[in-house]
N, C-alpha and C positions, 0 to 999 in steps of 0.2 A: 810657470804652468801655462801651456798654450792650448787653444782649441785644436781639434783634429785638423782643421784646415790650415792653421798657422804653425803647426808643429815643425814642419820641415823648414819653413822660413826662420823659425826661432833657432833651429840648429845652425843654419847658415849665418845668422846674426852673431851667434856666439863664436863661430869660427873666425869671423872677421874681427870681432872685438879682441880676440886673444892671439890672432895670427901675427899681429904687428907687422903687416906688410910683407909677410913671408920670412920673418926672422925666427919665429917660434914654430915648433912642430905642434900639431893638434891630433889627439887620439880620441876617437869617438866610439863608444860602445852601444850596440843595439841589442834588444832583447832576443832577437832571432834573425835568421837569414832573410826571412820575408820582409821584416821591418828594414833591414839593411838595404835590400834590393830596391824597396820602394823609395827610399831617400836617394840612393845612387842613381836611379832612373828619373828622378824629378828634376825640374828646371833649377831648383835651388842648389844642386850639386854640379851643374854644368861648369861653373867657374873653376872648379878644382879637378876636373877630369884628368888633366895632363900630369898632375902631381898627387893624385889620390891612389893610395894602395889599399887593397881589400884583403882582410884577414878573416877567413872562415874555416870551418872544419874540413872543407873540400880541398884546401891547398895541401901540397905535399910538405913533408918535413923540411926539405931543402928550401922550398919557397917560403915557408913559415920563418925560418932562420933569417932569410934575406929581408923579408918584410919587417920583422921585429927589429933588425939592425938599423934599417932605414927610417923607422918610425920616429926616431929622435933627432933626425937631421933637420937643418933649418928649412922652414917652409913646407915640409911634408905633412899631408893630411892622410891619416890612416883611419879607415872605418872597419870595425871588428865586431864579431858576435860576442856575447857575454862570456862564453867559455874561456876566452883568453884574458879575462879580467882576474883570473886566479892562476898564480904560479908561473906566469910569463913575465920575464924580466926585460923591461924596456930601459936599457942602460944608456944614459946620455954621457958621451965623452967629449962633446964639442963645447969648448969654453965659451964661445960666442953665444951659443944657445943658452947656456947657464946664465951668462951676463944679462940676457934679454928676458929672463924669467923662467927658463926651463920648459919642460913638456907640460902642455895643458891637456887635461882629460875632461871629456864631456860624456856624461851618462844620460841616455835618452829614455830611461824607464826607471820605475821604482822597484828595487829589489824586494822580494818577499822576505829575505833574511838580511839582517843588518851585517852579518859577517861577509856576505857577497859584496855589499856596498863598500865596506871597509877595504876589501881586497881590491876592488876596482879603483877606489880613491888612492890606494897604495901603489898604483902603477906609476905615479908621479911623485916628485919630491922624495926620492929614495936615498937613503943613507946620507941625509943632510943636504942633498942637492936641492936647488930651488924648483918650484913647480906649482901648479894650481889645478883646481878641480871645480866642476859645477854640474848641475843637473838641469835638463830641460824636459819637461814631462807633457805627455798628451793627456789632457784632462779626462778624456773618455776611458783611458786605461785605468784610471783610479777607481772605477766602479768595482773592480776586482777586490779592492780593499774596503769596500763599503763606504767610500767617500762620495757624497752626493753634491749636487749643485750648490746648495747653501754653504757647505763647508768650503767648496772651491772659491766661492765669491768672498768668503771671510778671509781665506788665505791671501787672495789677491789684494784685498783692501787693507788688511792689517799687517801685511808683510810678515806673517807668522807661519810661513809655509812648512818649514821643516818640523816644527813642534807638532803640528796637526798631522802631517804625513806620518811621522814616526809613531805617534800614539795610535793612529788607525792601523798602521802596519802591525804593531805589537798586538793589538786586539785581534786582528785577523789571524796572526800566527798562533795565538793562544787557542782560537777556535779550531784551527787546522790541527794543532797538536793534540787537542782533546779527542777529535774524531779519529785521528791516526792511531792514538794510543788504544782506543777502543777496538779499532780494526786489528791491531796487532794482538790484543788479548783474544779476540775471536779467532784469529788465525792460529794462535798458539793452541787453543782448545781443539780446533779441527786437526792441527798437526799431530797432537798427542793421540787423538782418536784414530788417525790414519796409521800411525806407528803401531798402535795396538791391533788394528785390522791386519796389517802386514805380518805381524808376528803370530797371528792366529789364523792364517790362511787355510791351515789344515782343517779347521772347524768350519765346515761348509755352511752350517746353519747360521752362525754368527756372521760369516762373510756375506751371505745372502741378505741378512737383515741390515747390515751396514750399507750395502749398495742400494737396497730398496729405499732406505730412509733418505738417501742423498740424491736419488734419481726419480723419486715418486712424483708424478704430476697429479693434479686434481682429476677425479673421475668426471668425465664430461656429463654424465647423466645427472649427478647430484650437484654439479657446479651451479651455485646461486649468484655469484658475483664475479665479474671480471673487469678489472680496471687497467687501462692502458695510459701510462704517463709519457707524454711526448715532451722532450726537452730540446731547446735550441742550444747547441754547443758551439755556435759560431763565435770566433774571436774570443773576447774576454769571458764570454758566458761559459766556456769550457772549464773554467776554474771552479764553477759551482757544481760540476758533475759529480765529483766524489762526495761532496757534502750532501747532495740530493740522494745519492745511492745509500749513504750511511743512514740518513733519516728514514728512508723507505724501509731499510732492513730492520731498524728499531720498531717502526710502526707494524711491520709484518709480524715480527716476533710477538709483540704485545697483543695483536689481534688473534694470533694463534692460541696464546695462553688463555685469553678471554673465552674463546670457543671451547677449549678443553675444560675450563672451569664450569661452563654451562652444559657440559656433557654433549657438546655438539662436535661434528667432524671438523677437524682443523684444515681439511682439504676442500672446504666448500667455497673457497674464493681464490682468485688468481690475480696477481699484480705483475704487469709487464712494463719494463722501462725501455722506451725507444728514443734514440738520439739522432738528431740530424744536424748537418753543417751546410751552410750555404757558401760555397767557395766562390760564388760570383759577386759577393758583396765586397765593394772596395773598403779598404781599411778605414777611410774617413767616415764611412757610413755606420 
């Protein structure tokens, strides 16, 4: 686990440690193209520019086949986005590479799902061939999984990184799963209501009532409360967006029921969610 400032140097160090003077190929997976480009354009990648291949969603199918084929050749460094960590076969046929330890894979981010991590790890040491795998993580990205500074320091001091990382990831996934399950349930209810609406379009009264309920805004004259929630979705903060929306939806529905129970208009308040992203902020900030 490295600080944001040292993340790229940490990647370079792992390349050197496993490159064996150009005898072994190294395959590096990044979370997205922006992260890949930031490393590629950094001073830490300069040493490998002449033998570094780039695999992203933008390359053609023919280019992809060529890059994948060359990724297991001696001394080749390949940087790729995460999407190629699933279902892409990096087959090593060079016996010299196998004798020197095979393909080494570096993952530069923590996967939200263990299955993705397993797939990325599985790009090396395939079908009994030798190979190795490691992760180098930017500590600031771990905030997504609720991992705070004290936990990071514990991981660094006790060398218990993976156990803590995996536990935090599983807890994060459980929370995400719960909110997604509720969202699916709500979507199913609305879907069934929509199907009923479509099957009864001939009944103009019901059709009008359905559309009014879903498009009705609060009357400005009687509006007694208006809340605007402003959220920063820059970088890793965007992962909190869906959770925030789900929480607001629950709060909104509960408030509406309370007003109805008190025989008050449920349209007497308004909640608006506004999101902004600062694209000028460097990744290390």
